Structure formats: structure tokens, C-alpha cells
N, C-alpha and C positions, 0 to 999 in steps of 0.2 A: 800493426801487424792487421793484416787486411783480413777481413772479413768474409768465409765460404761464402760465394753466390749464394749455394742452395740456403745458407741460415737466411739470407738478407731476405730472399723471396717470399719463405715462411715467416718472416717476423714481420714483415710488410700486411699478409695476409690476416695474421695474427688480430692486428690491429685492425684490418678491415674489418673481421669478424665483428671486434668490440663493436665497432663505432655504428655495424649496422644493427646490433644488439639494444645497444645503447641508446641510439636513433629509434631503432622500434618500442622500447620501452617507452621512453617520450610518448613518441605517439598514442600509443596504447592510453599510457596516462592522460595524455590530454585528451585522447577517445572518449574516456569514463567521464573525466571532470566534463565534459561537454553535454554528452547522455544526460549525467545527474543535473544538469545545471539545465538544460531542456527539461529534462521530469518535473524539476521544482518549477523552474518559471512558466512551463508552458500549461505541460499534463494537468499538473498540482495548483495551477492558478487560482482558481476558484477558490480552492480550500483555502489557500492561505492568505487569499486576500480577505477575505472572513473573519483567519483568524485576527490580522491584524488589528481588521474594524473593531473587535471583540475587544483586542487590548489600549487603540485609541479613543474608542465609544464606551462610553456607559449609558444604561437603559435607568432611568430610575422612575417609581411611578408615583402618579400625582394623586395627591389622597382628593376625593371629592368633597363638595361643601354636603354636609348632611343637610335632613331634610327641614324644613321649619315645623312648630307648630301652632297653632291658631286655638281661638274658642270659636266660640259657634258666631260670633261679631265678627273676626278679625284682628280680635288682640294678641297678640304675642306672645306666648307661654314660654316657648322655647329658641333662644336664634345662637346665632353663629356670630363669633368674635375675633377679629384679626390676636395673634397667638403668635409674638417673638421668642426663637429657642434657637439651642448652638447643638447640633450632634457632632457625634464624632466616627469614625469606621478606624478600626484599630487596624487592619491591613495596611492601610495608605499611612496611618500617622506613625507607625516604627516603636519608636518608642513614646508606648503612651504616656507614663508616668511623669515625664518629661515636659512633653506636649503640653498638659493639661494644669502642670507644674505653671508654668509659660503664660497658658489661658487666663490662671486662677489671679496670675498676678497683675492682668489687664482687666479682668472682669472677678470677683470674688465671685468667689461660687458658696454653693450649702455642703459643705464638708457631707454630711450624709446623703444629700445629692452624688458625692463625686463618689461615694463609695458604694452607692445602689447602682451606678451608672458602670462600672468598674465591674462589682459582679458580674450584672447583666452580661456586658463586653464578656466574659470568661462562657457564657453559658452559650452566645449566641456566633452565631460563624464571622470569622475575623472580616468578612466585606460589610454585613450586614450596619448601617446605622445605629446608633446610641445617643440616645439622648442625654447630654450633662446639665443643660440646664433650661427654662424654661417663665413666660412670666417675663422678659428681660424689658430691657425698652431701649427704645430705636437707637440713644446713644452708647447703649451696650453696643449692638447690634454693628453702629456705626465703626465703633471701635477694632471689634473683631476682625470685620470685612478690611482693615486699613492694613492690618496686622497679619492676614493670610499668609504669605510668605513664610512667615514664622510658624503658623501654626497646621503646618500639613496634619491632611485626614478632618481637620474641622472646618465644620459648612454652619453657615449662621443663615440659620430660614423665617420662613413667615408659613405660619398656617392660622388654623382655624381651631378655636374652641368652643363649648356649649355655654349657655349663661340661662339664666331661669328669671327672666325678671320679676315673676308674680313671686319667686321663691317659696315660700311656707304653703301658701291656697294651693298650689297644684304639685305640691312633696309625693303626695300619694297617688297622683292620677298619670301626669308628666313621670313620674322618676327621676330616672339622672341617667349620665355614661360614668365611664372611669375609662382609663389605659386597660387595653386587654393584658391580660395574665394570663398562664399557663393554664389555670383552672379551666377559663374561659375556652382555649382552644381546645383542651380534653373534653371537654362537656361539652360541645358544640359542635364536636368535630367539622370544622368550618374551615376548606380547604381555602380560602378567599385572599391571595395574598396580599392584599391593601391590610391584612392583620401582622402581619412583618414589618409593616412600619413602625418604627419608635414612637412609644407611646400612641399610639393610635384609638381612638378613644368607641368606643361599644355601650350600645344601653345594656345596664344592668337591672333595673327594676321598671316596669310599670309600663307603660306605651313606649316608652323608649329600647325597651328590651324587646318587648312583644312583637314591637313591628319595626325589629331592627333592620330584616335585608330590606325594606323600601326606603327607609330612612341612609341609610347607609349610602347609598348609590352604586359606582360604577369607576373605579380606577381611571386615571388618564397615564398616557406616559410623557417622557420627556429625554430626548436625547443628547447629553453632554459629551463633550472634546478633551479628552484627558492625556495629559504628558506623560513620560517614561517612571515618572514616580506617583502615577493616578492622581495629580493635582488638575481640578477644573480650570479648563482653560477657554471656552467658550459653551453656550447653547447653541444646539444644532437644528434642533429640531423639537416641535411641544405639538401632543393632542392631548387635549383638555378632555377629564373623564366628563362622565352623567352623574348630576347631583343627584341625592337623592329626592323620594317624594314629599312636597309638602303638605301636612296633615292638617286637618281641620275637624277639632272635636264636638261634640255635642253640646258641652260646658259650657255656660254662661257665667263668663269668668267673675264679672259683677255681684252676679247672686251666688259663685259657690266664696266668694269672700266675707259675704255677708254669714252665708253659715259658718264657717270658718272662725269667723269674729264672735257669731249666736254661740260656738259651742266654747270658746276659750273658757281656761278656769275647769273644762270638764275633761273626764277620758271618755268620748262619747265618739259618736257616728250619726249621721244623718242624710237620706238618700232623696232626692228630690227628680221623678221623673212625668216627662209628659205622656198622658195617657192613650192619647191618640197617636204618636207615635209609637214610643217607646224611647225617643229620646231620655239620657240622662240630664240631666240639668244639672246638676249641681251631685259632687259624693264629696260630703265632710269628714274627716278625720280628723281629733286632737287627743292630744296634741301631735304637733307638725314638726317640723325641724326644714334648713335651708338644706336645698339640695346641691346649691353651688358648692360647698364645702367640699361633696364628694368628687366634684368633675375631675381637682386634679392631686387626689389624696387627701384624704382627712385626718388629722392627727389622731394619732391614737386616745390622746386624753377625751378630745369631743366624742371619738366615738364610745369610748368608755361609757359617756354619760348616757349617751343614747340608750346603747346598750342595759345600762343597768340603773335606768328612770321605770320608776314602776308603777307610772302611764302608759309607759310602751309608745313612745314617740313614732316607731320605726312600722309598725306593721300598720296599712291598712284597714281599721276596723269597718270600715262599712263594706268591703269588698269580702277581705280575710275574714275576718271575725265571726263566729257562730254562737247562737245564744240562743236559750231555750225561750220562743215566741212569750210562751205564758200567755195572757188570756186572749193578746189579738190573733190569737190560733183558734176561739171560740167560733168568733163565723166560718171555719172551716168545719166545724164539729156539728155546727147548726145546719149547717148545705148537705153536711154527708145522712145529717138523718130524715131531713126534709126529703132529697132525694129518693131515700131509702123509702119514705111514707112509712114511717115512725116518728113523726112528728106533725101537728097543724098548726096552723100559725096561733089559734087561740087555748092550745092545749096547757095549761099549767102543770106546773110541778111542786109539791111541797117542798121549800129549802127548811129544815130544822135548826142551819149552822154545822148538819154531817151528817153522814150514811153510813151504815155498816156493810160490807159486804167481803164476803170470804174471810170472816172475821179479824178484820180490819175496818177500822174505823177512820172513815177520810176529811176532813175537814171543810168547809166555807172559808173562805176569808174573813167572814163575818160571823162569827162566832153566836150571835145569839139568833142568827138564820135570816131569810127574806121572805120567810111564809111561802106565797101563793105568787109564781112567777110564771110566765112566758115566756113565749121566744126573744119580743121586740124588750121586755122587762130585765129579762136573763142577761141579753145584753149590755141594757142600757147600768146596771148596775154592778154585773160582771159578776152573775152568782156563781158558784163552783158547781154548786150539785145539781143543779140541772142539767150541768155538762157530765155529771157523774151519770144521772140519770141517760143519759143520750150516746156514753160510750157505750152501754151496756146494751142498749136497744138496736145502736146502728151495726157495733163493733169494729176492731182498729183495722179489718184489710177494707172496710166502705172509706172509712176515717181516712187511713192512709192513700187510698184513690184519689180521694178528695184531695188532700193535699201537693199530691203530686200536680194536678190541674192546674194546679197555682201556685206551679214553681221550685217546691219544696222540695230537695233531695235532687236537683238538677245544677247543672254544671254548666254557666250558660259563657256562651262563645265571647265573651267582652274580652279585649285586649291589654289585661293587667294581670298581675301578676298573683301566683296562688288563690285564686279564685275558689270561694268555698261552695262547697258542694250542698252540704246542708244534709238534714236528714226529715223522712218519712218513712219512719219504722214498722217492719210487721212481722209476724210473726217467724218464718223464714227466717229476717234479719238477724233477729235474735237468737236465735237458734243458731244459726252460723256464727255470726261474729260474739254471743257471747256464751253460748254453750248451753243454753238453759232454756225450757218453753217459756211461752208467753203466757201471763197470768193474768187474770181481770185487772187486778190493780195497776198493772201495765197500760192496760186501757185508761183506766179513771186518770191516770197523769196525762198520759197523754191527748187525753182530750180537752183537759186545759193547758197544753202547749207547755207539760213539766214531761219530765222523763227523761226521755232517748229524743224527743223533736229538739231539733236544731235548725236555725236558718240565719243566714246573716239577713245584718240592713238591708241592701240592697234586696234579696230574698221576699222583704216582708213589703217593703217597696212596690215592688213587682204585683205582690198576693192585692196590694190594696190597689192597685190600677184595672188587675184584672175582674176583679170583684167592680169596683166603678163601671167596667165597661162589658163585662161579660165576654172577651175577647182574649185571646191566648197574649195578650202584650208583650213582646220580645225588646230583649233593654240593648240599646244601640248606643255608642260611645265614638265610633269615627262618622263625623258627617258626611267627608269628601277625601277625595285625594284627589291630590292635582287640579283639584278643583272640580273633578265628576264626583257626582252625588252616588252614595251608598244607598242600596235599598234601603226602603222603611217595612219591615215585617207588621202588620199593623194585626195581627192577628187571626184566625180562626175563634169562629165560635168557639167559647167552653164546650158545649152542649148541655150547658145546663137550664131547667127552668125558670125564664125570663120572672115568672111571679114569685120564685124560691129566691132571687138574687133581686127582687127589689124589698123584698122582706127585711132580708141583713141591712142590707141599704138605709132602710129606714128605720131599724133599729141602732144602727151606727151614726144618724141624723140625732137620733134623741139620746144617745151617751154625750153628746157635746153641747145640745140645743136644749134640752129640758132637764127642770128643775128635779136634783135626784141624779143625775145621768153624771157619772162617773168626772169629765170631761168640762163641765158644764162652765165650770170657772176657767176654762181655756176656751170660748167660743168665741166666733166672727158676728160682729154684728151689720156691718154692710151686706144689705139684703141682696147683693148680687154673690154675694163673697160665702155664703155660708160652706159650714166645711162639716165631714162626718167625719170621725173617728173611732177611735177604741184605746182604751188606756191595759196597759197590762206590767204587773211587776213580776219578775223571773225572783224566782229563790234562787241564791247563793251557799249558805247556810243554815243555819239554826232558825226553824220555825216561830219558834217562841220566844225566843231574845228579840227586844227591839232593833233596828236597824241602828240608832241613834249609840248603842249598850256595846256594837260591836266595831271593832278595828273597820274603816274605807275598805277592801279587800273583800272582807265577810258581808255587806251587806245588801239587798237585793240589787237585780237589774231594774233599770226604769225603761219601760217600751211605749210609743206612741205611733200609731198608723193613723194617717188620714188621706180623706181626698177632698177637692174641692175645687170650684162651686160645686156646690150638692145636685143643683138641678140640671148642670151641664157642666159633666166635671171635664178639670183642663189639668190638671196635677195631680201628682199621690205622694204623700211625704211620709218618710220615716225615720222614727229617733229612737237612738238607742244609746241611754246613760249610764254607763257602766259603772255599777254598786251607786247608782242614785236614791236611792230608796223607792217609793211607790210611782209609780209611770203617771199617773194624774197630776202630782205635784212637778216630778220634774222634768218631765220629757213633753208631756202634751203642751207647755207653756214655748218651750221650745220650739215645736211643730207649729203651732199656731200663728207664732211670731214669721218663721220660714215660709208658710204658704202665704201670709198677707205680702211679705217681698217678694215673693215670686208673681203671685197676683199683681200686685199694682205697678213691679219694675223698679220700687223705689221703697225710702223707710215711708211704712202706712198713716195718713192721720193717724189723731188717736181716737177717733169718733169710730174707727174699726173695733175698739178695745172696749169691754164693757165699763162702766161709769167709775166705780169702785177702784179701778186698775190703772187709771189713765194717769195720774202723777210718779206712779213709779213708772209704768212702760216710757213715757216720757225719760225720766233719769234714765232709766238701762240705755234708753237709744242713743243719747251723749255719749255715755263711756262705752259704748260699741268701740271697739279699736278698727274703723273700717279704712281704708285705703282713699285717700283724694280720688274723686271720678275724674278726673287730669290724667289720673295713672294710666283707667283705660285708655282714654284718647289719646294717650303718646303711644301706646301699646298698637293701637292702630295705626299710628304714621308711620311709626316702625314696620307696618308689614309693608 
């Protein structure tokens, strides 16, 4: 049957419309697609090129070399040594446990280190590298590199680690570094991205901590190309960082070694200072410890042993420790009385062994009394009653003012941890801090360096340097930074009558060099190296029971301060022997030996000592555990 022509025409029209609609739709789709492609490839080209590069190129920080630390003669005290380690990136590794197991089959890892690393990975962002193992051998690193395709996310690296060649001698001065932890980040509020590098080391105590920013340097960067699964393909570029500043300390490492050796066996501290420049030449504190143990994490057993040691090896007793200065403070009281015009050089005070003030009896250390004593003999024999009288005449405010002129109650700006301020008490201080009024007995105690008066061994050395020069000598520990000398503050005149200072110095000379002086046994015989000084015995416990009859921790502290040579002072020395008993027996001989070592620059000849002591001194010198001088030469070569 034939179709109606009208139907045929209508059918053709319908087909044509559909074809046109379909063609238009296809054309529109192609147009939209083309427009989108143009938008992505032309208009947004820069943005997507950057994203593609970010996926292809990783930028990693390069830790700078930490600045080195030297002594005043160029001997290396803190150096950097190569360190091989393995890091892992959780995001790149995928199945971390599986990758670690494969790595452990190649290089046996410490289970504790693995557990620590897995824990650290949970706390850090997935793209941050975490150290799996360090202090590996070159063979271990090569093994990992060869098997890299089977260890996604694992990277063998070569870094630098801190080392301290002179170990114990400088543990309390230079300090040590350790891996940055959460507490460090929270405490310092430091935003330096370097701190995000796994196990990055920062200073924890000592100069390492106080001058951390200078020693750290600035980070470098390297650009590396990675494939689609994050594996490193090649290095595209590198910008080296800026190494930390090299520091030179004022310390003489050979003298420091002698001081540590001479103090060995005691819980003690000693400071040697150049009276002309304020340079700290030695800062001894015993017992000490090996700072190298802290660099990569000290074991709990070793740390507990240090914490539980009753001789307290961790704190720097020379800087952080504070002690009643005892009779070494009498020069301050004498100067306060002289400057106040309530004492003359020849005036005498009668010592019957005690005085009664305010209904209380205050004893002299010599119960039978010293008889009539003037200023010189009061220091030479260390008479307490003389200074009880001066306390009543001058008053605590004058004494405290004089003490502050000599550095008491001042926190000096030396780059070391927990520098002690000490205390020069006043009436207002007691009211504010103890909630009670000052009484006359407080003044009498303060006049002989007991009661509330406190000072560190460094402050005592500084006091002696100021006595020797009449100037406000300031301590200096950093000699230079990157070779640039740091300023020397020789100090302004103290404003004290030179005649009064001379009287006190002569009395200190008598203490050591005249018969009857409390340190006569510790005199120096070398004519141009004669020493002036003052003994001190700081009471700790019962004043009646003898030291040898009480436990060590309840015995008196022994102190001695000195300067030498008397005619042309070059150095001041302070020594504190904790619970050592009398200053004349325990501290003065040590200070004498240290002074001689500093003045000679080596072990002094025996004729520098009193004849009766020479055989004993010879034996003691042989027993000293001194470093081989070659050690210091090697330190310079290393520098």
C-alpha cells in the first residue's frame, strides 16, 4: 500500500528537525567542551602548571652546619661530625609497618627506636619525615640505597651531629644539644621551620642553649623531582644554608683542665678571672659529666644515676650555686665602715670571744678571743667580734650598698644557664620577703657573711677582681663571634677611696703571707707572684659539733678568694668546697695551686711552695689526672 504523500513529507520534515536538533546538541556540547578546555589550558594554565609542579617537585629544608665553639687559644670545644640516618615519610610509605619490617630485615633496628618513630609518626603530619634510625654505618646506608625500590618513603641521609672533644671539662660551660621536643617548641615559641626537621638538635643548657640562635644558622633548601607515588627521582637544585656563627670563649682549656683535675674528688667550684679584662679564664665545677651522652638521648639509667648523685654533678656550682660568703665578706664590711667614717686603720676593737647584743650572745670563731685587733689583724686572723662592732657602727644599709658595688645581688649577663643573682639583704628586703622587721642580730650575721647574704663563686671572684683594681670589672665569656672581638668592659672606678682599698688589700696580703694569717700555709714563695686572699668557713649545720663528727652534708663549706700577683694583679681566684670544713685547710691550698698554674701557664716549680710542703706537692702533681698536652694541640689542628 502506498503512503499518503502528505505523510511522507511530514515524516521527512520530522527526521530533518531531529537531525538538526541532534547536530545542534552535538555542536553545543563540543563548544562547551572546547570552552572548558580553553579555560583549563589557557586561562588557568599558570595555576595548574604550578599545581602540577608541586606534585612533581618537593622542596626540602637543608639543616645548616651548627657553629663551632673554641677556647681562647683556638682549641675546639664543640664540633660537628657526620651522622648516617634513615628517615621515613608516612604519606609516601603507604603500609608503614610493612615497609619497616622490610627495612628491619636489611638493617637490624632497635625495637625501642621503631616504637618511638611509629609514635612520632602518629603525632606529626603524614608528609613530615621521621627518623627511624641514626648512627648507622656507611655499609648500612648503602644497603638501604640499593634496595630503595622496595622501601617507599624511606630515605637514607647524611647529617651532622654534635661532639664535645674535651667532654667533662666543659660540660658545665658549653653545655650540650639534644633533639628538639614538644616542650622546647612550647617553651621557646620558636617558629623556625628547621625545628620541624626530624631529630634536629638545639642547645639544651650552657652556651649551646643561651646562644642557640647564633649557633643554629639559617636553613638551605633543595628541590627534588618525585614520581606519581612520591619516590625521589632526581635533585633539581640546591641552595645551601648559612652556617651558624663560630664562637670563641675566653676560657683557657688547659687551665680549665687543671682546675677540673685539681677539684676532682670534691663537690666544689672554682673560678679564675682576668682582673684587667674580666675574661673568665676557668669555671670549674665538680663532679662533672660527659655531655656527649646527652646528644642522642641519654639512657634512663645514666640519667637517674646523675640525678641521684648526692654530689650533684648536673648543676654548674660556680655559676648557679649560691653560698653564704662567710669571712670572705669581711672586706665588704670593712670598706663600708671605712667609707662611712666609723673606722680608722689603727683603731682597735677588743675581742673577748663574744659580744652580747640585744640580749643575745654572738661568738667569735675563736672562743678564747683575739684580744685587741685593728683592721689588718681582724682580717689576718678573721676575728668575728671586730665585724660585729662594725655592723653596729655602719648599719646594714651601708654594708648592703657596698656589697652591691662589688657585685652581690646582681645577675650578670653571661651566656650560661640559671646564672645566680645572690643576695645583698636590706631591711626592706626582709620585710618584703620574710614578712618581719630587720633586727640587729641580722646585721651582725650579715657582717661576717652569714645569715641572708648569698653569693656564687663567680661573684666572689668578681668581688676580688674589683678589690684588686678598684674598678667595676665585668665578667666576659664570649671572646669573639666569627672572629669579631666582643667588647671588653674594663669597668668604671668604684668610687671608693683608694687609701681604704689599699688598707684592705694589705690586710689580705697579711692573711696569706704573715705568720698567724689564716692562709699562711698556702702562701706562694715566688717573689713576683705573691698572693693576697681571705679564707671563709660557711656554717651549714650545728655550730658546736665538730665537722668530722657530723655527716658530710652537714659540714661547713670551705671558701677562699685571692688575687695575684699582689703588686701587679693579673688574676682573681675563688674556690668553694662544699662541706669541706675550714677554708684555710680545704679551699686555700686549691686556690693557691690554681693561681700558680694560671700564672706559670704550666705546672709550677716546687720552689714556688713552702719547703715543708714540697714533697707532698710533688706527689699530688703526679696524681693529678691531667690531659695529655697533645690533646690541646690536636684541638687546634681540628680547628
